[in-house]
Backbone as numpy.savetxt, mean C-alpha at the origin, in Angstrom:
# Nx Ny Nz CAx CAy CAz Cx Cy Cz
-70.89 -17.82 14.12 -69.55 -17.44 14.57 -68.79 -16.83 13.40
-68.17 -15.66 13.64 -67.49 -14.96 12.56 -66.16 -15.63 12.22
-65.93 -15.86 10.93 -64.67 -16.50 10.51 -63.50 -15.52 10.67
-62.37 -16.06 11.05 -61.16 -15.23 11.20 -60.58 -14.89 9.83
-60.17 -13.63 9.70 -59.53 -13.23 8.44 -58.05 -13.59 8.48
-57.46 -13.81 7.33 -56.04 -14.15 7.27 -55.52 -13.99 5.85
-54.22 -14.23 5.67 -53.61 -14.14 4.35 -53.97 -15.37 3.53
-54.26 -15.11 2.30 -54.37 -16.24 1.38 -52.96 -16.56 0.88
-52.79 -17.68 0.26 -51.48 -18.07 -0.26 -50.98 -17.06 -1.29
-51.89 -16.58 -2.11 -51.51 -15.61 -3.14 -51.02 -14.31 -2.50
-51.74 -13.85 -1.48 -51.34 -12.62 -0.78 -49.98 -12.78 -0.11
-49.76 -13.94 0.47 -48.47 -14.20 1.12 -47.34 -14.17 0.11
-47.56 -14.77 -1.04 -46.53 -14.78 -2.09 -46.26 -13.37 -2.60
-47.31 -12.56 -2.69 -47.14 -11.17 -3.13 -46.30 -10.39 -2.13
-46.59 -10.57 -0.84 -45.82 -9.89 0.21 -44.35 -10.30 0.15
-44.11 -11.60 0.01 -42.72 -12.09 -0.08 -42.02 -11.50 -1.29
-42.74 -11.42 -2.42 -42.15 -10.85 -3.63 -41.79 -9.38 -3.43
-42.69 -8.64 -2.76 -42.43 -7.22 -2.50 -41.21 -7.04 -1.61
-41.12 -7.88 -0.57 -39.96 -7.82 0.33 -38.69 -8.11 -0.44
-38.74 -9.11 -1.33 -37.57 -9.45 -2.13 -37.13 -8.30 -3.01
-38.09 -7.61 -3.63 -37.77 -6.46 -4.48 -37.14 -5.34 -3.65
-37.69 -5.08 -2.47 -37.14 -4.04 -1.60 -35.71 -4.35 -1.19
-35.45 -5.62 -0.85 -34.09 -6.02 -0.48 -33.15 -5.83 -1.65
-33.60 -6.23 -2.85 -32.77 -6.08 -4.05 -32.45 -4.62 -4.33
-33.42 -3.73 -4.02 -33.20 -2.30 -4.23 -32.28 -1.70 -3.18
-32.39 -2.19 -1.96 -31.62 -1.61 -0.85 -30.21 -2.15 -0.75
-29.98 -3.39 -1.19 -28.68 -4.02 -1.01 -27.54 -3.24 -1.66
-27.68 -2.77 -2.92 -26.59 -1.97 -3.49 -26.29 -0.72 -2.68
-27.34 -0.08 -2.16 -27.13 1.12 -1.36 -26.37 0.80 -0.08
-26.69 -0.34 0.53 -25.99 -0.76 1.74 -24.52 -1.04 1.42
-24.29 -1.73 0.31 -22.92 -2.04 -0.09 -22.13 -0.78 -0.40
-22.77 0.18 -1.05 -22.11 1.45 -1.34 -21.77 2.20 -0.06
-22.68 2.16 0.90 -22.43 2.83 2.18 -21.26 2.19 2.90
-21.19 0.87 2.84 -20.08 0.16 3.49 -18.75 0.50 2.83
-18.74 0.54 1.48 -17.51 0.88 0.78 -17.12 2.33 1.06
-18.11 3.22 1.15 -17.81 4.62 1.48 -17.15 4.71 2.85
-17.62 3.91 3.79 -17.02 3.89 5.13 -15.60 3.33 5.07
-15.40 2.29 4.27 -14.05 1.71 4.15 -13.10 2.70 3.49
-13.58 3.37 2.46 -12.73 4.36 1.79 -12.38 5.50 2.73
-13.33 5.91 3.56 -13.06 6.96 4.54 -12.00 6.52 5.54
-12.07 5.26 5.96 -11.07 4.73 6.89 -9.70 4.67 6.22
-9.68 4.28 4.94 -8.42 4.26 4.20 -7.84 5.67 4.10
-8.71 6.64 3.83 -8.27 8.04 3.79 -7.66 8.45 5.13
-8.30 8.06 6.20 -7.78 8.38 7.53 -6.44 7.69 7.77
-6.30 6.44 7.30 -5.01 5.74 7.42 -3.90 6.55 6.78
-4.16 7.05 5.57 -3.13 7.80 4.87 -2.86 9.15 5.55
-3.89 9.76 6.11 -3.67 11.01 6.85 -2.77 10.77 8.05
-2.99 9.64 8.73 -2.15 9.30 9.88 -0.72 9.02 9.44
-0.56 8.38 8.27 0.78 8.15 7.73 1.44 9.48 7.40
0.64 10.42 6.88 1.18 11.74 6.59 1.67 12.44 7.85
0.89 12.37 8.91 1.31 12.96 10.19 2.58 12.30 10.70
2.63 10.97 10.60 3.81 10.25 11.08 5.05 10.62 10.27
4.91 10.69 8.96 6.05 11.03 8.11 6.51 12.46 8.35
5.58 13.37 8.59 5.97 14.76 8.86 6.57 14.90 10.25
6.09 14.13 11.21 6.72 14.15 12.54 8.13 13.58 12.47
8.31 12.53 11.68 9.65 11.98 11.45 10.52 13.06 10.81
9.96 13.75 9.82 10.70 14.81 9.13 11.09 15.93 10.10
10.19 16.29 11.01 10.50 17.33 11.99 11.67 16.92 12.88
11.77 15.62 13.14 12.83 15.12 14.01 14.16 15.02 13.29
14.14 14.48 12.06 15.38 14.18 11.34 15.64 15.12 10.17
14.75 16.07 9.92 14.89 17.05 8.84 14.87 16.39 7.46
14.28 15.23 7.37 14.13 14.52 6.10 13.11 13.41 6.28
12.55 12.95 5.18 11.69 11.77 5.23 12.57 10.52 5.36
12.03 9.43 5.88 12.84 8.22 6.00 13.19 7.67 4.62
14.25 6.91 4.51 14.58 6.29 3.22 13.58 5.21 2.86
13.49 4.91 1.57 12.61 3.80 1.15 13.02 2.53 1.88
14.32 2.35 2.02 14.87 1.21 2.76 16.31 1.55 3.12
16.79 0.93 4.16 18.18 1.08 4.55 19.04 0.15 3.70
20.19 0.62 3.30 21.12 -0.24 2.56 22.26 -0.58 3.51
22.17 -1.78 4.07 23.19 -2.23 5.03 23.58 -3.66 4.73
24.82 -4.00 5.06 25.26 -5.38 4.96 25.70 -5.83 3.59
25.78 -4.91 2.62 26.19 -5.30 1.29 25.02 -5.65 0.39
25.35 -6.02 -0.83 24.34 -6.26 -1.85 23.51 -7.52 -1.57
22.23 -7.45 -1.94 21.36 -8.61 -1.86 20.76 -8.88 -0.50
20.90 -7.97 0.43 20.43 -8.20 1.79 19.02 -7.65 2.01
18.28 -8.33 2.88 16.99 -7.80 3.32 17.24 -6.65 4.29
16.52 -5.56 4.11 16.72 -4.39 4.96 15.39 -3.73 5.31
15.36 -3.07 6.46 14.14 -2.40 6.91 13.78 -1.24 6.00
12.46 -0.96 5.91 11.97 0.09 5.05 11.38 1.26 5.82
10.82 2.19 5.08 10.30 3.43 5.64 9.20 3.19 6.68
8.36 2.17 6.45 7.24 1.93 7.36 7.71 1.42 8.71
8.87 0.75 8.74 9.45 0.35 10.03 9.98 1.58 10.77
10.59 2.48 10.03 11.19 3.66 10.66 10.17 4.59 11.31
8.93 4.56 10.84 7.92 5.47 11.43 7.04 4.76 12.46
7.36 3.54 12.82 6.56 2.83 13.82 6.37 3.63 15.12
7.42 4.30 15.64 7.21 5.08 16.87 6.21 6.23 16.71
5.95 6.63 15.47 5.07 7.77 15.22 3.63 7.34 14.91
3.38 6.02 14.92 2.01 5.52 14.74 1.62 4.63 15.93
2.17 4.94 17.09 1.85 4.25 18.34 2.27 2.78 18.30
3.39 2.51 17.65 3.94 1.16 17.60 5.38 1.15 18.12
5.61 1.96 19.16 6.96 2.07 19.72 7.44 0.74 20.28
6.54 -0.02 20.90 6.93 -1.30 21.50 7.47 -2.25 20.43
6.81 -2.29 19.27 7.27 -3.16 18.18 8.60 -2.67 17.63
8.74 -1.36 17.48 9.99 -0.79 16.98 11.14 -1.11 17.93
10.91 -0.94 19.22 11.96 -1.22 20.20 12.32 -2.70 20.22
11.33 -3.56 20.00 11.60 -5.00 19.98 12.46 -5.38 18.79
12.17 -4.80 17.63 12.93 -5.12 16.42 14.34 -4.55 16.44
14.53 -3.44 17.14 15.84 -2.77 17.22 16.44 -2.55 15.83
15.74 -1.88 14.93 16.25 -1.73 13.57 17.57 -0.98 13.48
17.87 -0.14 14.46 19.14 0.56 14.43 20.32 -0.32 14.81
20.03 -1.45 15.45 21.11 -2.33 15.92 21.14 -3.67 15.19
19.96 -4.23 14.93 19.88 -5.55 14.30 19.19 -5.42 12.94
19.92 -5.56 11.83 19.31 -5.41 10.51 18.30 -6.52 10.21
17.44 -6.27 9.25 16.37 -7.21 8.92 16.93 -8.56 8.46
18.05 -8.53 7.75 18.58 -9.80 7.23 19.07 -10.73 8.34
19.19 -10.21 9.56 19.54 -11.08 10.69 18.29 -11.53 11.45
17.15 -10.92 11.16 15.88 -11.33 11.77 15.13 -12.31 10.86
15.13 -11.98 9.57 14.37 -12.79 8.61 15.26 -13.90 8.06
15.35 -14.98 8.80 16.20 -16.11 8.42 15.46 -17.42 8.68
16.01 -18.49 8.15 15.41 -19.81 8.37 15.53 -20.24 9.82
16.43 -19.61 10.55 16.62 -19.96 11.97 16.00 -18.91 12.90
15.10 -18.09 12.36 14.46 -17.05 13.18 13.71 -17.67 14.35
13.74 -16.98 15.47 13.03 -17.47 16.65 11.53 -17.25 16.48
10.76 -17.90 17.31 9.30 -17.73 17.28 8.93 -16.28 17.55
9.70 -15.62 18.42 9.42 -14.22 18.74 9.71 -13.32 17.54
10.82 -13.58 16.84 11.14 -12.79 15.66 10.07 -12.95 14.58
9.60 -14.17 14.41 8.52 -14.40 13.44 7.27 -13.63 13.84
6.94 -13.65 15.12 5.74 -12.96 15.60 5.85 -11.45 15.35
7.03 -10.89 15.57 7.21 -9.46 15.33 6.96 -9.12 13.86
7.57 -9.87 12.96 7.49 -9.57 11.53 6.15 -9.98 10.92
5.38 -10.76 11.65 4.06 -11.15 11.18 2.95 -10.30 11.80
3.33 -9.27 12.52 2.33 -8.39 13.14 1.58 -7.60 12.07
0.29 -7.81 12.00 -0.54 -7.07 11.05 -0.98 -5.76 11.71
-0.61 -4.65 11.10 -0.88 -3.32 11.65 -2.06 -2.71 10.91
-3.13 -2.42 11.63 -4.36 -1.91 11.01 -4.10 -0.66 10.18
-3.24 0.21 10.66 -2.96 1.45 9.94 -2.23 1.25 8.64
-1.68 0.06 8.41 -1.00 -0.26 7.16 -1.88 -1.10 6.23
-3.12 -1.34 6.63 -4.02 -2.17 5.82 -5.24 -1.36 5.39
-5.50 -1.34 4.08 -6.72 -0.71 3.58 -7.90 -1.62 3.90
-8.95 -1.11 4.54 -10.08 -1.96 4.92 -10.85 -2.55 3.74
-10.67 -1.99 2.54 -11.33 -2.55 1.36 -10.59 -3.76 0.81
-9.36 -3.96 1.25 -8.54 -5.06 0.74 -8.74 -6.30 1.60
-9.29 -7.32 1.00 -9.58 -8.56 1.74 -8.57 -9.65 1.40
-7.47 -9.29 0.76 -6.44 -10.26 0.43 -5.66 -10.64 1.69
-4.83 -11.69 1.64 -4.17 -12.19 2.85 -3.34 -11.14 3.58
-3.32 -11.24 4.90 -2.54 -10.32 5.73 -1.07 -10.72 5.78
-0.76 -11.91 5.31 0.63 -12.36 5.21 0.96 -12.59 3.75
2.25 -12.54 3.41 2.63 -12.56 2.00 2.81 -13.95 1.41
2.31 -14.95 2.03 2.30 -16.35 1.59 3.64 -16.90 1.10
4.71 -16.41 1.73 6.06 -16.98 1.58 6.75 -16.75 0.24
6.09 -16.11 -0.72 6.64 -16.06 -2.06 7.52 -14.84 -2.28
8.72 -15.07 -2.77 9.58 -14.04 -3.34 9.91 -12.88 -2.43
10.11 -13.10 -1.18 10.65 -12.03 -0.35 12.16 -12.23 -0.33
12.84 -11.49 -1.18 14.27 -11.68 -1.33 14.61 -12.98 -2.02
13.66 -13.53 -2.80 13.92 -14.76 -3.52 13.99 -15.98 -2.63
13.45 -15.87 -1.42 13.51 -16.99 -0.48 12.12 -17.53 -0.21
12.07 -18.65 0.44 10.80 -19.23 0.88 10.83 -19.43 2.38
11.13 -18.35 3.09 11.15 -18.40 4.54 9.72 -18.29 5.06
9.57 -17.85 6.29 8.25 -17.73 6.89 7.48 -16.53 6.32
6.15 -16.58 6.48 5.28 -15.49 6.02 5.64 -14.19 6.74
5.36 -13.08 6.09 5.64 -11.78 6.68 4.44 -10.86 6.42
4.16 -9.96 7.34 2.93 -9.15 7.26 2.95 -8.17 6.10
1.80 -8.02 5.46 1.68 -7.14 4.30 1.23 -5.73 4.69
1.31 -4.86 3.70 0.84 -3.48 3.84 0.22 -3.07 2.51
-0.70 -2.12 2.54 -1.30 -1.62 1.30 -0.78 -0.24 0.92
0.22 0.25 1.63 0.70 1.60 1.37 2.19 1.56 1.01
2.52 2.19 -0.12 3.87 2.13 -0.67 4.38 3.55 -0.93
5.69 3.72 -0.78 6.29 5.04 -0.94 6.59 5.32 -2.41
6.74 6.58 -2.74 6.97 7.02 -4.11 8.45 6.91 -4.48
8.77 5.87 -5.27 10.14 5.68 -5.74 10.41 6.47 -7.02
9.39 7.07 -7.59 9.57 7.81 -8.83 9.14 7.02 -10.05
9.67 7.40 -11.19 9.21 6.84 -12.46 10.05 5.67 -12.96
11.21 5.48 -12.39 12.08 4.38 -12.82 12.55 3.59 -11.61
12.91 2.34 -11.86 13.37 1.48 -10.77 14.85 1.72 -10.50
15.20 1.89 -9.24 16.60 1.96 -8.84 16.82 0.99 -7.69
18.04 0.58 -7.52 18.35 -0.29 -6.38 19.59 0.24 -5.68
20.03 -0.50 -4.65 21.16 -0.02 -3.89 20.87 1.36 -3.34
21.78 2.29 -3.58 21.57 3.67 -3.13 21.50 4.63 -4.32
21.13 4.10 -5.48 21.02 4.93 -6.68 19.84 5.89 -6.52
20.09 7.18 -6.75 19.06 8.19 -6.56 17.95 8.04 -7.60
16.72 8.20 -7.15 15.57 8.16 -8.06 15.01 9.57 -8.22
14.02 9.71 -9.11 13.41 11.03 -9.28 12.17 11.20 -8.41
11.93 10.23 -7.52 10.82 10.32 -6.59 11.24 10.96 -5.28
10.57 10.58 -4.21 10.85 11.15 -2.89 11.62 10.17 -2.02
11.68 8.91 -2.43 12.35 7.87 -1.64 13.26 7.03 -2.54
14.34 6.54 -1.95 15.18 5.49 -2.55 16.06 4.94 -1.45
16.96 4.03 -1.77 17.79 3.42 -0.74 18.69 4.42 -0.05
18.61 4.49 1.28 19.40 5.42 2.09 19.13 6.89 1.73
17.98 7.17 1.15 17.67 8.55 0.78 17.56 9.43 2.03
17.81 10.72 1.82 17.71 11.70 2.90 17.12 12.98 2.30
15.91 12.84 1.77 15.25 13.96 1.10 14.22 14.59 2.01
14.19 15.91 2.00 13.24 16.64 2.84 12.34 17.53 2.02
11.53 18.32 2.69 10.60 19.21 2.01 11.32 20.20 1.11
12.54 20.56 1.49 13.30 21.51 0.68 13.66 20.95 -0.68
13.63 19.62 -0.80 13.99 18.96 -2.06 12.79 18.75 -2.98
11.59 19.06 -2.49 10.38 18.89 -3.30 10.19 20.17 -4.10
10.95 20.33 -5.15 10.99 21.57 -5.91 9.66 21.86 -6.60
8.95 20.83 -7.00 7.68 21.02 -7.71 6.54 21.45 -6.79
6.78 21.46 -5.50 5.74 21.84 -4.55 5.14 20.63 -3.86
4.93 20.75 -2.57 4.45 19.60 -1.80 3.03 19.19 -2.16
2.23 20.12 -2.67 0.85 19.78 -3.04 0.76 19.18 -4.44
1.90 19.10 -5.12 1.93 18.54 -6.48 2.80 17.30 -6.59
3.21 16.76 -5.45 4.13 15.62 -5.48 3.63 14.49 -4.60
3.67 13.30 -5.15 3.18 12.11 -4.47 4.14 11.67 -3.36
3.59 11.31 -2.22 4.40 10.78 -1.12 4.14 9.28 -0.94
2.85 8.92 -0.79 2.46 7.53 -0.56 1.28 7.18 -1.46
1.29 5.99 -2.02 0.16 5.50 -2.81 -0.33 4.17 -2.28
-1.39 3.67 -2.89 -1.97 2.38 -2.50 -1.53 1.27 -3.44
-1.47 0.06 -2.90 -1.33 -1.13 -3.74 -2.13 -2.26 -3.10
-2.98 -2.89 -3.91 -3.75 -4.01 -3.36 -2.91 -5.29 -3.38
-3.45 -6.32 -2.78 -2.71 -7.58 -2.66 -3.18 -8.65 -3.61
-3.62 -8.25 -4.81 -4.12 -9.23 -5.77 -3.05 -10.18 -6.26
-3.44 -11.32 -6.80 -2.48 -12.31 -7.29 -1.77 -11.82 -8.54
-0.53 -12.20 -8.71 0.26 -11.76 -9.85 0.08 -12.69 -11.04
0.24 -12.12 -12.22 0.20 -12.92 -13.43 1.43 -13.83 -13.51
2.52 -13.38 -12.92 3.78 -14.10 -13.04 3.72 -15.46 -12.35
3.27 -15.48 -11.11 3.28 -16.74 -10.37 1.89 -17.36 -10.25
0.86 -16.51 -10.27 -0.49 -17.02 -10.12 -0.87 -17.31 -8.69
0.12 -17.42 -7.81 -0.17 -17.73 -6.41 0.39 -16.71 -5.45
1.42 -15.98 -5.85 1.97 -14.97 -4.95 1.17 -13.68 -5.08
1.47 -12.73 -4.20 0.69 -11.50 -4.15 1.61 -10.30 -4.26
1.08 -9.23 -4.86 1.87 -8.04 -5.09 1.77 -7.01 -3.96
1.08 -7.34 -2.88 1.01 -6.41 -1.77 2.42 -6.12 -1.24
2.58 -4.91 -0.74 3.85 -4.57 -0.11 3.92 -5.22 1.26
5.07 -5.12 1.90 5.20 -5.52 3.30 5.74 -4.30 4.05
5.30 -4.14 5.29 5.74 -2.94 6.02 7.18 -3.05 6.50
7.68 -4.26 6.67 9.00 -4.44 7.28 10.12 -3.84 6.43
10.08 -4.05 5.12 11.15 -3.53 4.29 11.27 -4.25 2.97
12.50 -4.40 2.50 12.76 -5.03 1.20 13.40 -6.40 1.40
13.10 -7.30 0.46 13.70 -8.63 0.52 15.13 -8.64 0.03
15.45 -7.70 -0.86 16.81 -7.59 -1.37 17.05 -6.14 -1.77
18.10 -5.56 -1.23 18.37 -4.15 -1.52 19.00 -3.94 -2.89
19.30 -5.03 -3.61 19.92 -4.90 -4.92 18.99 -5.36 -6.04
17.77 -5.73 -5.70 16.81 -6.24 -6.68 15.79 -5.15 -6.98
15.73 -4.72 -8.24 14.77 -3.67 -8.60 13.37 -4.24 -8.80
13.26 -5.55 -8.75 11.98 -6.20 -9.00 11.11 -6.30 -7.78
10.08 -7.11 -7.96 9.06 -7.27 -6.92 9.62 -7.84 -5.64
10.59 -8.74 -5.73 11.13 -9.33 -4.51 12.07 -8.39 -3.79
12.40 -7.28 -4.44 13.31 -6.32 -3.83 12.61 -5.04 -3.44
13.01 -3.94 -4.09 12.50 -2.63 -3.68 11.00 -2.48 -3.93
10.45 -3.31 -4.82 9.02 -3.26 -5.07 8.18 -3.66 -3.87
8.82 -4.21 -2.85 8.09 -4.61 -1.65 7.70 -3.42 -0.78
8.41 -2.33 -0.92 8.15 -1.19 -0.03 7.79 0.09 -0.78
8.05 0.12 -2.10 7.79 1.33 -2.86 7.08 1.06 -4.17
6.70 2.13 -4.84 5.97 2.02 -6.10 6.70 2.74 -7.22
6.59 2.18 -8.39 7.00 2.85 -9.62 5.75 3.38 -10.30
5.85 4.55 -10.87 4.65 5.19 -11.42 4.56 5.09 -12.93
5.34 4.24 -13.54 5.32 4.14 -14.99 4.18 3.31 -15.54
3.12 3.15 -14.77 1.99 2.33 -15.19 0.68 3.07 -14.91
-0.36 2.70 -15.65 -1.69 3.17 -15.29 -2.10 2.50 -13.99
-3.08 3.06 -13.30 -3.46 2.51 -12.00 -4.64 1.56 -12.14
-4.77 0.69 -11.17 -5.84 -0.31 -11.14 -5.86 -1.16 -12.40
-4.70 -1.31 -13.03 -4.60 -2.18 -14.20 -4.74 -3.62 -13.75
-5.43 -4.42 -14.53 -5.61 -5.83 -14.17 -4.33 -6.58 -14.50
-3.39 -6.58 -13.56 -2.10 -7.20 -13.84 -2.14 -8.71 -13.72
-3.31 -9.27 -13.45 -3.46 -10.72 -13.51 -3.97 -11.16 -14.89
-4.29 -10.18 -15.74 -4.86 -10.49 -17.05 -3.78 -10.92 -18.03
-4.20 -11.66 -19.03 -3.27 -12.08 -20.07 -2.73 -10.85 -20.80
-1.44 -10.85 -21.06 -0.82 -9.75 -21.77 -0.36 -8.61 -20.88
-0.60 -8.70 -19.59 -0.17 -7.64 -18.68 1.35 -7.69 -18.51
2.00 -6.52 -18.41 3.44 -6.51 -18.15 3.76 -7.26 -16.87
4.85 -7.99 -16.87 5.18 -8.82 -15.71 5.41 -8.00 -14.46
5.88 -6.76 -14.62 6.18 -5.93 -13.44 5.09 -4.92 -13.15
3.91 -5.14 -13.71 2.80 -4.20 -13.53 2.46 -3.97 -12.07
2.60 -5.01 -11.27 2.19 -4.93 -9.87 3.00 -3.99 -9.03
4.08 -3.44 -9.57 4.87 -2.50 -8.78 4.34 -1.07 -8.86
3.22 -0.90 -9.54 2.59 0.40 -9.61 1.60 0.61 -8.48
0.54 1.39 -8.77 -0.50 1.65 -7.77 -1.78 0.92 -8.14
-2.47 0.43 -7.14 -3.74 -0.26 -7.37 -4.50 -0.31 -6.05
-5.79 -0.56 -6.14 -6.59 -0.71 -4.93 -7.85 -1.49 -5.26
-8.59 -1.85 -4.23 -9.88 -2.51 -4.41 -11.03 -1.53 -4.21
-10.73 -0.23 -4.18 -11.78 0.78 -4.19 -12.35 0.89 -5.61
-13.65 0.96 -5.77 -14.21 1.16 -7.11 -13.79 2.51 -7.68
-13.22 2.50 -8.87 -12.97 3.75 -9.58 -11.66 4.45 -9.34
-10.82 3.96 -8.44 -9.56 4.65 -8.21 -8.90 4.24 -6.92
-8.08 5.15 -6.36 -7.36 4.85 -5.12 -6.98 6.14 -4.41
-6.63 6.02 -3.15 -6.21 7.17 -2.35 -4.71 7.40 -2.50
-4.32 8.65 -2.55 -2.91 9.00 -2.56 -2.66 10.06 -1.49
-1.48 9.99 -0.90 -1.03 10.98 0.08 0.00 11.87 -0.59
-0.23 13.16 -0.57 0.71 14.11 -1.16 1.70 14.58 -0.10
2.77 15.21 -0.57 3.83 15.62 0.35 3.40 16.70 1.33
2.31 17.38 1.06 1.83 18.38 2.01 0.95 17.77 3.09
0.75 16.45 3.04 -0.05 15.77 4.05 -1.51 15.59 3.68
-1.92 16.13 2.55 -3.31 15.98 2.12 -3.51 14.65 1.41
-4.75 14.15 1.45 -5.10 12.89 0.80 -6.11 13.19 -0.30
-5.86 12.64 -1.48 -6.76 12.82 -2.62 -7.16 11.46 -3.17
-8.30 11.42 -3.84 -8.73 10.19 -4.52 -8.38 10.33 -5.99
-7.48 9.48 -6.46 -7.02 9.52 -7.84 -7.85 8.56 -8.68
-8.54 9.09 -9.68 -9.39 8.27 -10.53 -8.55 7.27 -11.32
-9.10 6.09 -11.54 -8.34 5.05 -12.23 -8.10 5.37 -13.70
-8.83 6.35 -14.24 -8.59 6.75 -15.62 -7.64 7.94 -15.72
-6.96 8.27 -14.64 -5.99 9.37 -14.66 -4.92 9.09 -15.72
-4.60 10.09 -16.50 -3.65 9.93 -17.59 -2.23 9.70 -17.06
-1.59 8.66 -17.58 -0.26 8.32 -17.09 0.76 9.41 -17.41
0.74 9.89 -18.65 1.75 10.84 -19.10 1.58 12.21 -18.46
0.35 12.68 -18.38 0.10 14.06 -17.95 -0.24 14.22 -16.47
-0.49 13.11 -15.78 -0.84 13.20 -14.36 0.07 12.32 -13.51
0.07 11.02 -13.76 0.75 10.09 -12.87 2.26 10.31 -12.86
2.87 10.45 -14.03 4.32 10.62 -14.09 4.78 11.94 -13.46
4.21 13.10 -13.84 4.65 14.34 -13.19 4.34 14.38 -11.70
3.27 13.72 -11.29 2.92 13.65 -9.87 4.00 12.94 -9.07
4.72 12.03 -9.72 5.69 11.18 -9.03 7.10 11.77 -9.01
7.33 12.82 -9.79 8.66 13.43 -9.84 8.70 14.65 -8.93
9.77 14.78 -8.19 9.84 15.86 -7.21 10.36 17.17 -7.79
10.99 17.13 -8.98 11.59 18.35 -9.51 11.66 18.36 -11.03
10.56 17.99 -11.68 10.57 18.01 -13.14 10.06 19.33 -13.71
9.47 20.17 -12.86 9.05 21.49 -13.29 7.76 21.53 -14.10
7.08 20.40 -14.23 5.84 20.36 -15.01 4.67 20.82 -14.14
3.91 21.76 -14.65 2.74 22.27 -13.93 1.51 21.49 -14.40
0.74 20.96 -13.47 -0.46 20.21 -13.83 -1.47 20.32 -12.70
-2.68 19.90 -12.99 -3.74 19.91 -11.99 -4.27 18.49 -11.81
-4.39 18.07 -10.55 -5.00 16.77 -10.31 -6.46 16.81 -10.73
-6.93 15.77 -11.43 -8.33 15.77 -11.86 -9.27 15.69 -10.66
C-alpha cells in the first residue's frame, strides 16, 4: 500500500515563515494605501468646504466671520462653520440652532436642555479628518474657561492671520470677529492666500488632558485670544506646522497653529477653492506667514 505524502514539520514551519515574511512586506503597503484613501477623503472635505464658503460668498458677497461678536465681552458665539451649515447639507441643524436669533452663549450653559446638548454634540463627518482618531468631543476642557458639557470637535480652522486678535479687531488674515471680507479684499490673489487649514486633536502640553482640536460651533469667549477663545475656530500662522506641541519646551500656544495626523504635512484650502498638501517642513517665514496674509504683497511659490 502506497504511503500518503504530506508536510513534514520542517516544511510546515518554512511555509509559516514565508507567509509571515509576505505579511510583513505587504502590511506597510496596505497601511499606506489606507492613509492615501484617508488623505483623499480629507482633501474632498476641504473641497466641499471651499464650495460651501464660495456659495456663502455668492449669497452675502463676503466670507462668513470667524465668529460673531454678540452679547458683549467674554461671550460664547457661533463661528464660521455654523454659518455654512446650510451649504453642507446641514440645514436642519442650522434651523434648529437658530444662530440668527439665539446666540451660542444662551445654548451652551449649565442649564442647557438635552436637545441643545445633542445639537452641539453633533459630529459632522465633513468637519472631521478621517486620519484623526482623537475624540469627537472636546472633553469639557477650556471652552470659554468653563467645564460645561462636551461639544463636538472639528479638524478645520479658518485663517485668522499671523497675529491673535479678539473682539472685532481686524486681523491680517481672511477672518476675524464680525469680519466681512470678500474676494475683492484678497489683494495678494486667491491662489496665494490661505482660507482653511487643518488642526489635529492631539493633547496639549499645557493641560496634558485637554485637546487642541477646534470645535465647529464657534468660540468659547469672543474676548479671549487664547485657545479657549478664538483659537477654537481659527488658526494663527506664526508657527511651524505639525510641531510636537506636547513635547517639552514647546510654546504654550503652539496648538493654535496648523497640524494634522497625515504623514509629512497637511491639507490646506486656498481662497480660490483649490486644495494643496503643505509639507511639514514648509518654511515659516517665506511660505506660511505670507500665505496667511491677504495683502502683504509678497510674491512666493508654494513648494
